[in-house]
DRENMIPA-153324 format. One record per residue: z, x, y of N, C-alpha, C in turn. Coordinates in steps of 0.02 Angstrom, whole numbers, plus 50000, padded with zeros to 5 digits. Layout:
REM residues N
ZXYZXYZXY;...
This chain:
REM residues 715
535295436745388534775439045435534625433445485;534635434945552534505429745602533795427145599;533715420645614533045417745616532675420245678;532005420045673531575422645727531705419145793;531855412445792531945408745854532585410745890;533065414045855533685416145886533635423045918;533055426245911532955433045937532555432746001;532805436146054532465436546119532365443946135;531745445746152531585452746168531655453746243;532125458246264532265459246334532325466646350;532335468146416532455475046439533095474946480;533495480346473534125480846510534115487346551;534275486646616534255492346661534965494346681;535025500746703535635503046735535435508846781;535685508946843535495514346889535635521246858;535135525646863535215532546839535115533346764;534875528046730534785528546657534115525446638;533845527546581533235524646556533375517546530;532915512846541533025505946517533065505646441;533425500846416533465499546344533065493246329;532645493546278532285487746253532635485346190;532905479346192533295476946135533045470146113;533235468446052533125461746026533795458246026;533865453546074534505450146083534575444546032;535105445045991535265439845943535715434745978;535445428645990535815423646028536435421145991;536485422545926537075420345888537635425545888;537485431345912537985436645914538405435845978;539065436645975539485436046035539235440646092;539285438246153539035442146210539415448646218;540055448546202540455454646207540205460046160;539965457946101539695462746052539035465546077;538625461446109537985463746137538115468846191;538595467446237538745472146291539015478746263;539425478346210539685484446179539115488746152;538625485646119538055489446092537665492746148;537575489146205537205491946262537585497946291;538255497146298538675502646325538655508646277;538665507346213538635512846164537975516546170;537425512846186536775516046193536755520946251;537175519846301537205524546359537855528646359;538235528146304538865531846297539355530146353;539415523646368539875521446421540525518946389;541105521446411541735518946384541935512346418;542395508846388542665502646418542155497146428;541855494546374541355489246382541625482846415;542295481946414542585475946445542495475946521;542355481846550542265482346623541545480946645;541125479046596540415478046612540195470846594;539645469046626539345462446613538595463046624;538225458046600537505457846611537335452646664;536835454146705536585449346753535835450246761;535505445046786534775445446796534625450746849;534095454646837533905459946884533465457246940;533105451846927532645449046977532885442146999;532635440047058532795433347083533525432647097;533795426747080534515425447088534885429347034;535275434147056535585438847008536225435946979;536135430946936536695427346905536985431246847;537645430946840537965434046782537775430146719;537685433846664537555430746599538225429146567;538305422646547538915420446513538715416846448;539225415246409539095411746347538775404846361;538915401946419538655395246435537935395246459;537695400946487537005400946512536545405846477;536785409046424536395414246391535755411446359;535765405046341535165402146309534585401446357;534705402446422534165402246471533755408646472;533995413846437533635420246435532995419346395;532425421446424531775420846391531515427746372;531025427646327530695433946308530405437346371;530515443846376530245447646432530695448146492;531285444846490531755445146546532015452246555;532155453946617532455460446633533165459146657;533655462046621534355461346639534615468046664;535205467746696535505473846722536225474146700;536445480046679537145481146661537515482646726;538035478746741538385479546804539135478546793;539515479046846540235477846841540385470846817;540895470046776541115463446755541355459646817;541265452946818541465449046878542195449946896;542635450546847543345451546862543475458246896;543155463346871543235470046901542935470246971;542355467046979542025466847045542455463147095;542745457447073543175453547117543785457547138;544085461247091544675465347107544505470847157;543935474247147543725479647192543595477047262;543255471247267543105468447333543735465947367;544205463147329544825460747357545215466447390;545205472247356545545478047384545155480947444;544485481047437544075483847491544135479847556;544215473247550544275468947610544915470547648;545435472847612546075474447643546135481747665;545605485547656545615492647675545715493447750;546045499047768546145500547838545505503447870;545035505447828544405508247852543935502547869;543705502347932543265496947955542615496747916;542335502747902541705503147865541775500347795;542335501847761542445499247694542515491647696;542905489147745542985481947752542315478447763;541915481347807541265478247823540805478147762;540775483847725540345484147666540585479347611;541255478947603541535474547552541375467147568;541455465247631541315458347650540575456747646;540155461647662539425460547656539235459547583;539535463647539539385462947467539665456247441;540255454347466540555448047446540095442147464;539805442347524539365436847546538775436047498;538535441647470537965441347424538145439047355;538705441647328538885440247259539255433647250;539495430747305539885424447300539455418547279;538795419247281538365413747259538425412447184;538705417447147538785416647074539455413347059;539435407847022540045404047008540545407946966;540305412246921540755416246879541165420946922;540835424446969541195428847014541665424847058;541425419047084541825415047130542485412947096;542465411147032543075409146997543565415046993;543305420946980543735426846976544045428547044;543645428247097543885430147163544395425047189;544255418547177544725413347201545365413447161;545325415347096545935415747056546415421047083;546175425647122546585430847155546775428947226;546645422547244546765420047312546345423847363;545755426047342545325429647389545095425347446;545005418747434544775414347488545295413747543;545945414147524546475413847575546475420147618;546265425647588546205431847627545665431047681;545125427747663544585426547712544825421747766;545215416647746545475411847795545905415447847;546315420147824546755423847869546355428147918;545805431147894545385435247938545105430847994;544905424747977544625420248027545165418048076;545745416248050546285413948094546515419348142;546535425648119546745431148162546215432948214;545575432448193545005433848238545055440548273;545235445648235545285452448264544685456848246;544215454148206543665458248181543055457648227;542575462148215541955462248253541515456348232;540985455148271540535449548257540195450348189;540015456548171539685457848107540145456148049;540775458748053541255457447999541415449947995;541475446648053541625439448053541055435548022;540435437548035539865434048005539875434747930;540005440747904540045441747831540615437747802;541185437447838541765433747813541615426347807;541325423547859541165416347858540635414747806;540135419247798539605418047749539895418147678;540325423147664540635423547598541075417447585;541465415347636541895409547629541475403247613;540925402347649540505396447638540215396447567;539995402247544539715402647476540245401047423;540855403447434541395402147386541565394647384;541605391547443541785384447446541245379947419;540625382147421540065378047397540115376447322;540505380447285540565379347213541045373647196;541425371247245541875365647234542495367447194;542655373847189543245375947151543885374347191;543845375047256544415373847300544245367947346;544725363547358544605357847402544605359947475;544145356847513544125358247585544765355747619;545085350847591545675347947624546275352547622;546245357947584546795362747582546805367447642;546295367047685546235371647741546725369747797;546965374747833547455373547886547105371047949;547475367547992547195365148055547025371048101;547385376648094547235382648134546535385248117;546385385348052545725387748031545165383148058;545285376548052544775371848076544665372548151;545215373248189545155374048261544775380448279;544905385748239544575392048253543815391448240;543615388148186542905387148172542585382948227;542945377648248542685373448302542595377348366;543065382048379543015386048440542405390548439;542215392948380541595397048375540985392848396;540985386348377540425381948394540435380248469;541035379148496541095377048566540975382748615;541105388848592541055394548639540325395748659;540215397548722539535398648748539285405648734;539755410448725539545417448719539635420148648;539715415648599539815417848530539165420348499;539215425148453538635427748417538285422048380;537605422048382537215416648353537335416048278;537415421648243537525421448170538185418048154;538705419448195539355416248184539305408748196;538965406748249538885399648264538505396048208;537995399348182537585396248130538005394748068;538405399648044538815398547985539385393748000;539655393948061540195389448079539955382148079;539365380948104539075374248102538995371848030;538795376347986538715374747915539385372847884;539915376647901540585375347873540835368547898;540755367147962540995360847989540625354847958;539975355647945539605350247912539895348647844;540055353747805540355352647739541035349447744;541425351347795542085348247805542015340747818;541555339047863541455332047882541265327847822;540845330547779540605326847721541125326247665;541655330347669542135330647613542675325247618;542905323547679543435318447684543455315547755;543755309647760543805306247825544295309847872;544845312547843545335316047885545025322247917;544615325947879544275331747908543755329547959;543425323747947542945321147995543295320048063;543895317248061544255315948123544445322448159;544645327448120544835333848151544225337248182;543665337148146543055340348173542805336448234;542805329848230542585325748286542995327248349;543645328348338544085329848394543995336948420;543835341548373543795348648391543135350848422;542585347548402541925349648426541695344948481;541495347648537541265343448592540525341748583;540355335448596539665333148588539195336748637;539465338548695539045342148744538785348748715;539225352248677539015358648648538505357548592;538595352148553538095350848501537415349448532;537405345548586536775344048620536485350448650;536935354748676536695361148705536375365548651;536655365248590536365369348535535665366948517;535505360648532534835358148517534315360648568;534555363548622534105365848675533945373248670;534265376748623534145383948617533485385248581;533245391248585532605392948552532705394848479;533315396348458533455398248389533405392048344;532895391748302532785385748261533345384748210;533645390148185534195389448137534795386148169;534955388148231535505384948267535345377548280;534725376148300534525369248312534625365048249;534395367648192534425363948129535145362748107;535565367948112536255367248091536645362448137;536495362748202536825358148249536615350948235;535975349948219535725343348202536045340848137;536135345448089536445343548025537155341248036;537535344748078538235342848092538255336148128;537805335248176537785328948213537645323048167;537165323948121537005318548074537575317248026;537925322548005538495321647960539045317647995;539165319048060539665315348098539465308048104;538825306648118538595299748126538625295948061;538435299148006538415295747941539125294447914;539585298947929540265298147903540685293347945;540505292548009540895288448055540895281148033;541435277648050541455270448041541035267048094;540955260448087540515256848134540725257848207;541375257348220541625257948289541505264948317;541695270048277541595277048299540855278448309;540435275748264539715277148269539425274048332;539645267848348539405264748410539605268748471;540225271248471540455275448528540045281848533;539905284848476539515291148477538805289848500;538515284348477537835282748499537815281348574;538325277848599538345276348670538385282848710;538785287648687538835294048722538175297948718;537885298148658537265301948649536695298948689;536675292248693536155288948734536255290548808;536885290748828537045292448898536815299548914;536855303948864536655310848874535915312048859;535535306548846534815306948833534655311548774;535025310548719534935314948661534215314948636;533915308848631533235308448603532735312348647;532825311948712532385315648757532465323148749;533095325348738533215332448726532845334748663;532905330548610532575332348546531825332548555;531555327548590530835327248601530595333448639;530955335248692530745340648735530845347448702;531415348548669531595355148645531435356548572;531285351248534531135352348462530435350048445;530275343848459529625341148437529065343648481;529125342648547528575344148593528475351648601;529035355548606528975362648621528725366648561;528945364848500528755368848442528085366748412;527905360348421527265358048393527325356248320;527745359748282527845358148212528595358548197;528825354748148529535354348133529635356448061;530145360648049530295362747981530535356747939;530455357447873530625351847828531345349547836;531815354347842532525352647848532655348847912;532365351147967532445347648031532115340748029;531535340347996531185333947990531635328847956;532015331047906532475326447872533005323847920;533285328247961533815326148007533545321648062;532925322848084532615318448133532515311448102;532315311448039532225305048003532895301347998;533435304947983534095301847977534315298848044;534225302748098534405300248164534015293948182;533375294048168532955288148181533205282148141;533355283248077533575277848034534245274948057;534725279348072535385277048093535335273248160;534915275648205534855272548270534535265648264;533995265148226533645258748219534065253748180;534495256148137534895251648096535425247848136;535525249748199535995245848239535705238948255;535045238148241534725231548250534835227048190;535085229848135535155225948073535575219648081;536155219848116536545213648122536145207948154;535745209448205535335204248236534795201748187;534535206448148534005204648099534285200248043;534915201148026535225197447971535565190947994;535575189748060535925183848086535425178348104;535495172448073535035166948091535235163848158;534765160448188534915156948251535385151048237;535875150448279536355144948274536115139248318;535885133948287535595128348324536115124848368;536765126148355537295123048395537525127548452;537235133448457537435138048510537055136348574;537425134548626537105132748690536755138748720;537045144648712536745150748740536065152148709;536025151548643535395152848608534875147448624;535095141148631534635135848650534365137048721;534795139548765534575141048833534055146548834;534135151448790533635156948786532965154148764;532965149648714532345146648691532005142648747;532395138848784532105135048839531875139648895;532215145348902531985150348952531295153048935;531165154048870530495156148848529975150948867;530145144648854529675139148869529545138748944;530075139048984530005138349056529625144249087;529705150249056529345156049082528595155549070;528405151549019527695151049002527335145449040;527705140149055527385134349085527735132449150;527345131949203527615129649267527645121949265;528235119349253528315112149246528665109249306;528585102749313528935099149367529685099449354;530075098049403530795098249396531015093649340;531315096649288531495092849229532095088249241;532485089949291533095085949303532925078849325;532335078049355532145071349380531835067049325;531715069949266531395066249212531915062549171;531695057049140532135053549094532235057749031;532735055948993532895059748932532305059848884;531995054048873531425053648826530825057548852;530705056848918530135060448947530235068048943;530845070148957530995077348955530935079848883;531195075948835531165077948765530445078448741;530025073748762529315073848743528965079848773;529125081348836528815087048870529005093548836;529645094248819529885100448786529535101348718;529485095948679529165096448613528435098448620;528105095648670527395097348681527315104748700;527755107148743527705114048766527925118948711;528415117148671528615121548615528045121948564;527675116548556527095116748511526565121448538;526435121048604525955125748635526195132948629;526855133748630527135140448625527075143348554;526905138948507526775141448439527335140548390;527825136348406528365134848358528125129648308;528305130548245528105125848193528505119348200;529145120048213529575114248221529675113148296;529215109548327529235109048400529805104648426;530065100148384530625096048406531295099848402;531325104648356531925108748349531705115948335;531465119548387531165126248376531645131348347;532295130048354532785134748326532725135448251;532455130248217532375130448144531895136048124;531425137848167530945143148152531285149948146;531885150548177532235156948179532835157048133;532875152248088533435152048040533325157147985;532695158447968532545163047913532745170247932;533075173647886533255180747897533005184847838;532775191047851532575193247918531945189347941;531775189348006532035193548060532585190448101;532765184048089533335181048123533295181448198;533865183048229533915183348302533515189048333;533345194048291532955199648318532275197348344;531985192348311531345189548334531425186348403;531985182848413532115179848478532205185248531;532545190748513532645196248560531985199248582;531535200348534530895203548551530455199048594;530465192548579530075187848620530345187648691;531005187448698531305187348765531155193748804;531185199448768531045205748802530325205748828;529855203448787529155203148808529065198648869;529395192848866529315187948920529605190448986;530155194248982530475196649044530205203349067;530025207649020529775214349038529045214149060;528655209849027527935209349044527755201949054;528005198849107527905191649116527175189649123;526765193749156526055192149163525695191949096;525825197149054525515197348988525755191648944;526395189848951526675184248913526335177748932;526295176348997525985170149020525255169849000;524915175549005524205175648988524105174148914;524535177048871524485175748799524555168348784;525095165348811525245158348794524725153648823;524555154548887524085149848919523385150548891;523185156648874522515157748845522455153948779;522965154148738522935150848674523055143348680;523395141248733523495134048743522845130548759;522375134348788521745131348808521215131348753;521375134748697520895134748641520965128448600;520485127448555520545121948507521145123148463;521455117748440522075118348402522015123348344;521465122948307521415127148247521265134448263;521035135848325520865142648343521405146048385;521925142448404522445145548445522885150148404;523075155648434523525160548402524235158548421;524645156148374525315153548391525785159248409;526005159448472526425164948495527075165648456;527445160248449528105160548417528045162548343;527605159048308527525160648236527285167848227;526815169948268526565176848264527115181848280;527525180248330528065184848351528575185648295;528755180148263529245180348209528985184748152;528355183648133528065187548078527965194848098;527765196048160527665202948183528325206748185;528865203448207529515206648207529715208648136;529585204248088529745205848018529325211847995;528695212048013528255217647993528515224148022;528705224148086528955230248118529615232448085;530035227648066530665229348031530505232847965;529995230447930529815233447866529505240347876;529065241047926528745247547938529255252747960;529715250748004530225255448030530825255847983;530825251847930531355251947879532045250547908;532055245647952532695243647982533115240047929;533725242147921534165239247871534205243247807;533775248247800533795252547741534205258847757;534685260647714535065266847727534595272847721;534725278147761534285283947757534295287247689;533705289147666533645292547601533885299747606;534135302447551534375309447551533805314347558;533205312247540532635316847543532105314747594;532235309147630531725306647677531585311447734;530965311647756530785315947812530235312747855;530095306347843529545302947878529795299947943;529875304047993530095301648058529485300448103;529595296448156529065294948203529205298448270;528795303248290528915306648354528985301948413;528635296248410528665291448465529385288848476;529785288748422530475286448427530875290548477;530725297048480531125301548522530865301948594;530305298848607530035298848674530105292148708;530385287248672530385280448698531055277048685;531375274648739531965270448731531735263448709;532165259948673532015253048650531345252848614;531285257248564530645257848528530425251248498;530895247648465530705241348432530415236448482;530745235548539530515230748589529835232848618;529755239248634529135241448665528555241248615;528695242948552528165242348501527955235148493;528445230648494528275223548488527815221348545;527965223448606527575221348664526845223648658;526755229748632526075232348623525735228548566;526095227448511525795224648451525665217148455;526065213548495525935206348500525285205248539;525145209548588524505209148624523925211448579;524065216448537523565218648487523405212848440;523925209148419523825203648373523365198348403;523475196748466523045191848500522325194348504;522245200748518521575203748521521235203548453;521605205248400521325205248332521155198148310;521575193448329521455186348313520775184148340;520635186048402519995184248432519415187948399;519515194348383518985198248350518805195248282;519305192648247519185189648181518965182348185;518975179648247518815172548257519225168248208;519865169748208520315166948158520505159748175;520685156048123520975149448129521675149748100;522035144148102522705144048075522715145848001;522175144247966522135145847895522105153347883;521885157147933521805164347926522425168247948;522975164847961523565168047989523795174047948;523875173147883524115178547840523615184347839;522975182747840522455188047840522505192247904;522595188847961522665192448025523275196948024;523825194447997524445198447995524365204547951;523975203947897523845209747854523455215047892;522965212847931522555217547970522995220948023;523415217048057523845219848108524335224948078;524615223248019525055228047985524685234547971;524065233947948523665239947934523525243847997;523375240448052523245243848115523865247848137;524445244848130525065248148152525225254148107;525195253148041525385258547995524895264347999;524255262848005523765268248012523875272248076;524035268748130524145272248194524785276348192;525325273548165525955277348162525885283348115;525465282848064525385288448018525045294448052;524705293248108524405298748146524915302248191;525545300048189526105303048225525995303448301;525855297748334525795297948407526465299948438;526435303848492527045306548521527285302548581;526915297448601527125293248658526875286148647;527195281448683526995274448677526285273448703;526105277048757525445276248785524915278548736;525055284048701524585286548651524525281748593;525095278848572525075273748519524655267848540;524765265548601524405259748627523645260948627;523435266848650522725268448653522425268748583;522785271848537522525272748469522485266048431;523015262048437523025255848398522515250848425;522395250848490521885246348518521185248648502;521095255248493520435257748473520275256048401;520815254948362520735253448290520635245848282;520065243348306519945236148305519755233748235;519615227348229519485224348164518875227448130;518355228648168517745231648138517895238648112;518325242448148518505249148124518905248748060;519345243848055519735242847994519285241447935;518785237247946518305235647892517925241947871;517725246047920517365252247904517805256947863;518435257647884518895262047848519015259547777;519085253047770519175250247702518575251647659;517975250747688517365251947650517315259247630;517465263747677517435270947662517925272847607;518535270147611519045271747561518845268747493;518545262847494518325259847432517775263947399;517305266347440516765270547413517045277147386;517525279947423517825286147399518195285047334;518525279347329518885277647267518395276847209;517825273747224517325272947171517045279647149;516975284247198516705290847181517175294747135;517825293347142518305296947101518415293747032;518125287747022518195284546957517805288446904;518065288146844517725291346788517065287746774;516555291446751515895288346737515945282146692;516365282046640516395275946599516635269846639;517085270946688517325265346728516765262746774;516395267346803515825265446845515305261546804;515195263846744514715260446700514965253346684;515625252746670515915246246656515835241646716;515935244346776515885240446837515175237646845;514675241746833513975239446839513815234146787;514105234746728513975229846675514305223146691;514865223346727515225217146742514925213446801;514575216946845514325213946907513895207746896;513385207946852512965201946844513355195746823;513835196646778514235191046753514655188046810;514955192446851515385190046905514965187046962;514375189846974513935186847025513725179847004;513595178846941513425172146916514005167346926;514605169846915515205165746926515255163546999;515105168047045515125166447116514575161447133;513975162447104513415157747116513615150647095;513905150047036514105143347012514635140247057;515085144347081515605141747127515285139247192;514785142847217514455140847278514085134147268;513735133547213513365127347199513845121447190;514405122647156514905117347147515195115147214;515275120047258515535118447325515035114247364;514395115747358513875111747391513855104747363;513975104147298513985097447267514565093247293;515125096447310515695092847338515535090347409;515125094347445514925092347511515405094647566;515165094247628515555096447686515405091947745;515915090947786515835087047847515625091747904;515085090047938514845094147994514885090048059;514855093648115514865090148179514235091748218;514045087248261513455088348303513685090348373;513315094648404513475096848472512945094148519;513155090748571512665088348621512815091648688;512335091248732512425094348798512875090048843;512975083748824513365079348867514115080048855;514295081148793515005081648778515105086348719;515715088948716515875094048665515825091248594;516135085448583516165082748515515725076548510;515275076548462514845070748452514985067948382;514515064548354514605061348289514695066548234;515035064248181515105068348121514585066248071;514355070848030513895069147976514075073247915;513825071147858514035074047794513415076147756;513485081747719512925084147678513195086647612;512835085047558513045087447492512435088247447;512515092447397511985093847348512065089047289;511505086647263511535082047206511765085847144;512075082447096512335085747036511805089646997;511165087447000510645091046964510335096647005;510605097847065510395103247109509675102547133;509425096347138508725095447158508645092147226;509195089347252509145085747316509735087447361;509595087947426510115088247476510175081247507;510755078047501510875071547530511285072247593;511105068747646511485069247708511435062747746;511905061847793511905055747834512515055647879;512495051147929513065050547975513675047947937;514255049947963514885048447930515265043147968;515485038147930515905033047961516585035947978;516915033148028517535035948053518095035848001;518095030847959518645030147911518485033147843;517975037347839517775040047774517745047747778;518145050947735518155058347735517685061347684;517615058047626517205060747572516755055147545;516185053847579515775048047560515415049147493;515325043947453514935044547391514215046447407;513895049647360513215052047373512725046347386;512885040247359512435034547368512415032147440;512955033547478512975031047547512605035547596;512395041447572512025046147615511285044547608;510995041447660510315038647655509765043847656;509875049347693509345054347700509395059447643;508795062247625508805067447574508185071947581;508275078047558507745083147561507695086347492;507115086247461507035089647396507125097247406;507485100247361507585107547364506925111147360;506455108347322505795111547314505405111847380;505585107347427505225107347491505515112147542;506105114947528506415119547577506025126147579;505835128147638505425134247646505825140247669;506355139047708506715144747735507425143047756;507825148347764508515147747787508595152247848;508795149347904508875152947967509615152847987;509835158148021510535158448044510565160748116;511115159148149511255161648216510745159548268;510545164348310510095162848366509385161248344;509225162348280508555160548255508495153148239;509055149448239509045142348223508725138448280;508335133348264508005129248316508505126148365;509065123548341509535120348386509905125248430;509895131748412510185136848455509685139048508;509035139048489508505140748537508445135448591;508525129148571508465123648620509015124048673;509605126348653510165126748700510325134048717;509815138148722509905145248734510295146248799;510805150348796511215151748855511795147048862;511795141448825512335136648831512845137248774;512665140848721513095141248663513495147748665;514135147348650514535153448647514445156948580;514725162948576514625167048516514935163848454;515475160148465515805156948409515345151948375;514995147848415514535142848387513945146348355;513685151648386513125155348358513285157948288;513895160348280514085163248215514185157948161;514205151648180514305146248130513665142248119;513125143948155512515139848152512045142348097;511745137448060511205139048013510755133048006;510135134247986509635128847980509215129947918;508955124447889508455125047836507805121847861;507255125247848506595122447865506275119747802;505925114147809505625111147749504935108247765;504605106047714503885104147716503495110347736;503095109947789502685115747809503015119047870;503675119747866504085122847919504025119247986;503835112847982503805108948044504455105448058;504855104348006505475100748013506055105347996;506635103748024507225107748008507845103248008;508325105247966508975101947965509475107047991;509815105348045510235110148080510975108948067;511335114348056512045113948039512455118248088;513075116148100513585120448130514195119848086;514345125148050514885124947999515565124048033;516035120648000516705119748028517095126248034;516935131147990517295137447991516835142947964;517045149047972516655154747946516625154547870;517165152147839517175151547766516635146647742;516595140847775516085135947756515385138547769;515305142447823514655145447838514435149947780;514905154147757514735158747701514575154847637;514975149647623514855145747563514175142447563;513985139447620513345135847623512745140547625;512785145947663512215150547665512125154047598;512675155647564512615158547497512315153447448;512575147147450512325142047405511595140447415;511385139947479510675138647493510235144547471;510505150647479510125156547456510015156347381;510545154247344510475153647271509945148447254;509945142747288509445137547275508735139947290;508675144447339508005147147358507815153247317;508255155247269508105160947227508205167647262;508625167747313508755173947350509445176647333;509575182947356510215186047345510725183447396;511335182447374511865180647420512045186847462;512205185747526512315191647569512925190947616;513335185847608513885184847655514455189747642;514865190847694515445195347687515955192347639;515975185647635516425182347589516235183847516;515585183847502515355185447434515545192547415;515435197247462515595204247447516335205247434;516745201847474517465202447465517685199547398;517425193647381517615190447318517375194447258;516785197347263516525201447208516965207447197;517185210547251517615216547246518275214747214;518555209147233519195206947204519115205447130;518585201847112518475200147042518345206346999;517955211047027517825217246990518465221146979;518865221647031519495225347026519945222346973;520015215746975520455212346927520185213046856;519525212246848519235212546781519295219546751;519185224646792519235231546767519955233046747;520435230846788521135232046771521315228646705;521055222546696521195219046633520875222546574;520265224846583519915228246528520245234846509;520555238146559520855244746546521585244346526;521855238246520522545237546498522625240246427;523185243646415523325246146348523645240546307;523235237046269523475231246231523545232746156;523555239046139523625240846068524315238646043;524315235345986524915232745954525265227345995;524915224546045525195219046085524895212646059;525285208146029525005201946001524775197246058;524165194946053523885190346102523815183546069;524165178446093524145171846060523455168546066;523295164446017522655160946017522655155046065;523245152346078523285146546124523795148046178;523745144346232524205145346288524915143346269;525415146746297526115144846280526275137846306;526765134746274526975127846293527315128046361;527115123546404527425123146470528115120146462;528635123446488529315120646480529405114146519;529915110346499530065104146534530305105646605;530145101146652530385102246720531145101846724;531455105346772532185105046778532415098146800;533055096846790533325090246807533345089246882;533405094746921533375094146994533075100547023;532905100247086532585105947119533025108647176;533675108147167534135110347220534105117947231;533845121547181533815128847188533215131047230;532765126547246532165128347284532315128447358;531975132847394532035133247467531405130347498;531505125947546530935122547578530665126947634;530085129947623529765134247673529305130347719;529255123947710528745120147746528835120547821;529455121047843529565121247915529355127847945;529445133247908529285139847935528595142347918;528295139447867527655142147844527065137747860;527185131547884526615127047895526205129247954;
């Protein structure tokens, strides 16, 4: 007796008969099951019948797929695949046009089943279809059914595409090239040619020779979306299969014919939305086109190449109007060049080519800088000269920023990555803009300078600025701008303050989605982490900081030093000797008891800012703070060296006064600590042994030849 799990309850239909409800024993041979079903309807010759699914994809039931049958399935008793193949083979050869048409139409539908396809091909049925195509004596309807059936049969991989005759290939190509061919025939023909190209290099060459690129581009301009998609699929198959030389030739031709503009006008802009399949092909075209930049990205600058050295000096000369260099001595000229390369933002000003040795971005960074300098000379000069006039620590280094920005754009645009089989993330702006990489760089390098100023950044903030710029670019591109002008407007509107607002909104949204226990854990951790930040602030005050005084007579005056006593009860301060960076607390003669401090003032409320009202720029205002002591008659005035020091001191003084810390630095650090602590607490450490002591540090290696020195490129 069969076990319950081997029994499947199903219904079987047959036209003109009542359905049979049976319990299918999966261990019983399929031929025996079909015989029982035929006996139930008194049908002779059970070998002429087979079972197939009645709904969805009407696949034949075989011994290999019968286990896929589930309870409640509805099957249909139909002709066996061998008998069906024989009948259709004969019907296709009938002298009656109606019979031929019906047979080919039925063939196109049933050929999707691999069991039928094996039976039909075993009778050389596919060769019969090839002959119909080669003769081309049939109507458009019959030809469409023939091509569809042929494509379905070949999709199973039973017969090799390479067995096809050159006459057949030429005939299919002629259907694509013809201007007055039926749209259905062209659609299937494009599909067949795509499969040929993907199957072998010899067929790629035949199709490339047989199909004209002009006709493929013309197919992209029609209103029929299926024709557009199939033409795009064939074009991408040709590009992906081609060797480097052939691909370069094809791209040169397609660029000459303004392919991207055709796509933008007739597919992206006109339809407003793109189907998933077309989106994939647009992504592939974008990827293949941008990847032609990969060789430049992978090639380091050759310091011995006179041509490349001349390009570097051309960048320098375009930025600075210098006296005739030929009249200068060798040493004077060398000193001048080093000085100007430093102003230009190169880390290695004596040998700037070393900055471009790292790959990626390699020579591509040099290309983008040169394009910006020649295409937008006014913007280039303004960028360089504006930053040359700033203080050293506040200048935005053009060369270093350009190299890093080029690398960021390569990563965002995925230059050098082969197109994914499922990718569909294309950028509409790519199809509306020639030289997308160069033009994006020109917009984004000016954005970088703008963001640098908004963040009041110093050299220490370089990585932070680049992270913000990357976010500005990715957020803007994700909105799918369709033109460079639209991208430029959107990315410039997304300033630093907007980025902070978006981050805050996303962080709040993320917190809202957290489970209540996680939120509770976060609130419990906050006091402990805030205390940690308080202690860090007080320790930093105990270390002390060097401050500068600002006078109305000159920009830089004396330096002075201030630090908190180890017992947190006194502020010690005093003028700083020139040869002393970190004076001992005993050398600082002045002091203020913490108990006497009455208030903490910042910005324009500080006494020294009120005295010089109208003379101080916003940068100094943002770094100014004062403490009032005794009966608020006296004040000690500070101008912090950086925004980081401003946050550290105002937080530390707030702690000493018993107030809450409120700086943006504190909020950022608290968020980072909370995130790290929660992740650590939520780690699944069950059955993971945690040692009681730290692991032994291994001995240092005998040499460090395996290390790469980043000091030249990262300093």
